[in-house]
C-alpha positions in Angstrom: -8.1 8.1 1.9 -9.1 10.3 -1.0 -7.4 11.5 -4.2 -6.4 14.7 -2.4 -4.6 12.9 0.4 -1.5 12.4 -1.8 -0.1 14.2 -4.8 -1.0 13.0 -8.3 2.6 12.1 -8.8 2.5 9.7 -5.9 -0.5 7.9 -7.3 1.1 7.7 -10.7 4.2 6.3 -9.1 2.1 3.5 -7.5 0.5 2.8 -10.9 3.9 2.5 -12.5 5.1 0.2 -9.8 2.2 -2.1 -10.2 2.5 -2.2 -14.0 6.2 -2.8 -13.9 5.7 -5.7 -11.5 3.0 -7.1 -13.8 5.4 -7.0 -16.7 8.0 -8.8 -14.6 5.4 -11.5 -13.8 4.0 -11.8 -17.4 0.5 -10.4 -16.4 -1.7 -8.4 -18.7 -4.3 -7.6 -16.0 -5.0 -7.7 -12.3 -8.5 -7.9 -10.8 -8.2 -6.1 -7.5 -11.0 -6.9 -4.9 -9.4 -5.8 -1.6 -10.7 -2.2 -0.7 -7.2 -1.3 0.5 -5.7 -2.1 -2.9 -8.4 -0.1 -4.6 -7.9 2.8 -2.2 -4.1 2.7 -2.6 -4.4 3.0 -6.4 -7.4 5.3 -6.8 -7.8 7.2 -3.5 -11.4 6.0 -3.2 -12.6 6.4 0.4 -16.1 5.0 0.3 -17.9 2.1 1.9 -18.8 0.5 -1.4 -16.9 -2.7 -0.5 -20.1 -3.8 1.2 -21.2 -5.0 -2.2 -19.4 -6.6 -5.2 -16.9 -4.3 -6.7 -13.5 -4.6 -8.4 -10.7 -2.5 -10.0 -9.4 -3.8 -13.3 -5.8 -2.8 -13.7 -4.6 -3.3 -17.3 -0.9 -3.3 -17.9 -1.3 -1.4 -21.2 -4.6 0.2 -20.6 -6.9 2.1 -18.2 -7.8 1.6 -14.6 -11.5 0.5 -14.7 -13.6 0.6 -11.6 -16.8 -1.5 -11.4 -19.1 -0.7 -8.4 -22.7 0.0 -7.5 -24.5 2.9 -9.2 -25.2 4.7 -5.9 -21.4 5.1 -5.5 -21.0 6.9 -8.8 -20.6 10.4 -7.6 -18.1 9.6 -4.9 -15.9 7.7 -7.3 -16.2 10.4 -10.0 -15.4 13.2 -7.6 -13.0 11.6 -5.2 -11.1 8.8 -7.0 -8.5 8.5 -9.8 -9.9 5.7 -11.9 -9.7 6.2 -15.6 -13.2 4.7 -16.3 -16.1 4.0 -14.1 -18.7 1.3 -14.7 -21.6 0.6 -12.4 -24.4 -1.9 -11.8 -27.8 -1.6 -10.2 -29.6 1.7 -9.6 -33.3 2.3 -9.1 -33.9 -1.5 -9.4 -31.6 -4.2 -8.0 -28.9 -5.4 -10.5 -26.7 -8.4 -10.9 -23.1 -7.3 -10.4 -21.7 -10.5 -12.0 -23.6 -9.8 -15.2 -22.0 -6.4 -15.3 -18.7 -8.0 -14.6 -19.3 -10.5 -17.5 -20.0 -7.6 -19.8 -16.8 -5.9 -18.8 -14.8 -9.0 -19.4 -16.3 -9.3 -22.9 -15.8 -5.6 -23.8 -12.2 -5.6 -22.6 -11.5 -9.2 -23.9 -10.1 -10.1 -20.6 -10.7 -13.8 -21.2 -7.9 -13.7 -23.7 -5.4 -12.1 -21.4 -3.1 -13.3 -18.6 -4.9 -12.3 -15.5 -3.9 -12.1 -11.8 -6.8 -12.2 -9.3 -6.7 -11.0 -5.8 -8.5 -13.4 -3.3 -8.9 -11.4 -0.1 -10.1 -13.2 3.1 -13.0 -10.8 3.1 -14.8 -8.6 0.6 -15.3 -11.3 -2.0 -18.3 -13.6 -1.4 -17.6 -17.3 -2.1 -20.5 -17.3 -4.6 -19.0 -14.3 -6.4 -15.6 -16.0 -6.3 -16.9 -19.1 -8.0 -18.6 -17.0 -10.7 -15.6 -14.9 -11.4 -13.5 -18.1 -11.8 -16.1 -19.4 -14.2 -16.2 -16.2 -16.3 -12.4 -15.8 -16.6 -11.5 -19.5 -16.9 -8.0 -20.2 -18.0 -7.2 -16.5 -18.2 -6.4 -16.6 -14.5 -2.8 -17.5 -14.2 -1.9 -15.9 -10.9 -4.2 -16.6 -7.9 -4.0 -15.3 -5.3 -2.2 -12.3 -6.9 -0.4 -10.4 -4.2 1.5 -7.8 -6.3 -0.5 -4.8 -5.0 -0.4 -5.9 -1.4 3.3 -6.5 -1.6 4.0 -3.1 -3.0 1.8 -1.2 -0.6 3.5 -2.8 2.4 6.5 -0.5 1.8 5.3 2.9 2.9 6.2 6.2 1.3 7.3 9.2 3.4 3.9 10.7 3.0 2.2 7.5 4.2 4.6 7.3 7.2 3.7 10.9 8.1 0.0 9.9 8.4 0.9 7.0 10.6 3.0 9.2 12.9 0.2 11.7 13.0 -2.3 9.0 14.0 0.1 7.8 16.7 0.3 11.2 18.2 -3.5 11.4 18.3 -3.7 7.9 19.9 -1.2 9.0 22.6 -3.4 12.0 23.3 -6.4 9.7 23.7 -4.6 7.6 26.2 -3.7 10.7 28.3 -7.4 11.5 28.5 -8.2 8.0 29.5 -5.7 8.1 32.3 -7.0 11.4 33.5 -10.7 10.2 33.5 -10.1 6.8 35.0 -11.8 6.4 38.4 -14.1 4.1 40.3 -17.8 4.5 39.5 -17.2 5.5 35.8 -18.7 2.9 33.4 -16.6 1.3 30.6 -18.9 3.0 28.1 -18.4 6.4 29.7 -14.7 6.1 29.5 -14.9 4.8 25.9 -16.9 8.0 25.0 -14.3 10.2 26.6 -11.5 8.6 24.6 -13.5 8.7 21.3 -14.3 12.4 21.9 -10.6 13.1 22.4 -9.7 11.2 19.2 -12.2 12.8 16.9 -11.7 16.2 18.4 -8.0 15.9 17.7 -8.5 15.1 14.0 -8.7 11.3 13.9 -11.2 9.8 11.5 -13.2 6.8 12.6 -10.8 3.9 13.3 -11.1 0.7 11.3 -11.7 -1.4 14.4 -13.8 -0.6 17.5 -12.3 -0.2 20.9 -11.6 -3.0 23.3 -12.2 -2.0 26.9 -12.8 -4.5 29.8 -12.4 -4.3 33.6 -12.8 -6.5 36.7 -14.1 -10.0 35.9 -14.2 -9.1 32.2 -10.5 -8.4 32.1 -9.9 -12.0 30.9 -11.6 -11.1 27.6 -9.0 -10.5 24.9 -11.2 -8.3 22.7 -14.2 -7.4 24.9 -16.2 -4.3 23.9 -17.0 -1.7 26.6 -20.3 -2.1 28.5 -22.3 -0.4 31.2 -20.3 -2.1 33.9 -19.0 0.5 36.4 -15.3 0.3 37.4 -14.9 -0.8 41.0 -12.1 -0.3 43.5 -9.5 -3.0 43.0 -10.5 -3.7 39.4 -7.8 -4.4 36.8 -8.5 -4.0 33.1 -7.1 -3.2 29.7 -7.9 -0.9 26.8 -6.9 -1.0 23.1 -8.0 1.3 20.3 -6.6 3.0 17.2 -6.5 6.5 15.7 -6.6 7.0 12.0 -5.4 9.7 9.6 -6.4 9.4 6.0 -7.1 5.6 6.6 -3.6 5.1 8.1 -4.0 3.7 11.6 -1.9 3.6 14.7 -3.0 1.4 17.6 -2.2 1.6 21.3 -3.1 -0.6 24.3 -2.6 -0.4 28.0 -3.4 -2.4 31.2 -4.7 -0.4 34.1 -5.6 -0.9 37.8 
């Protein structure tokens, strides 16, 4: 997803939704850690979630993004945050020190703060430090306001899902056409991925499951060099993505 995937009006509508819900819940600020929350509000489409980052959503103030310095240009050019702050650079930096400085500048410790606690993307050590820095300011944890709002898709979002589903269907047609004894699982995987990417899919969020023969009992097995044999059964599952909106499809075969 990038800031050009939706109209500016749609992004502003999302901002208003979040801030309205914050007002209803008596929150002054949300600290968003989940990359999907950050993407939904800003359009950012980078891999910066591999390191500590967060989006500070102030009810009566700006959207402030804190991320690594090497991500600066992607956020400046392809995201809709009001202010960008970074940590690190030529030399390694401490993101939690940068976060502490942000808390002090914005006086977040004196506000009522909601904090996202995603299952991934927030290291336990960072979680503990964030809790120490914000202290009693955290009044809503885990805060699920953003995830709840984005679960209801807009017409534009649904159009991306339907587009991804059409591409996924086309990939399955290619798989069925290419399926034959002697082809390896990896060979078939490559044929499907070529079909997906050539049809406009971005890289899917999860890798393909493809197993056959004695491996068919594996629920989420990755494709291997194993050739398909006469009499093999198997199953395949994968997704296609348009602007980070994914549609998955799975089939058994024999």
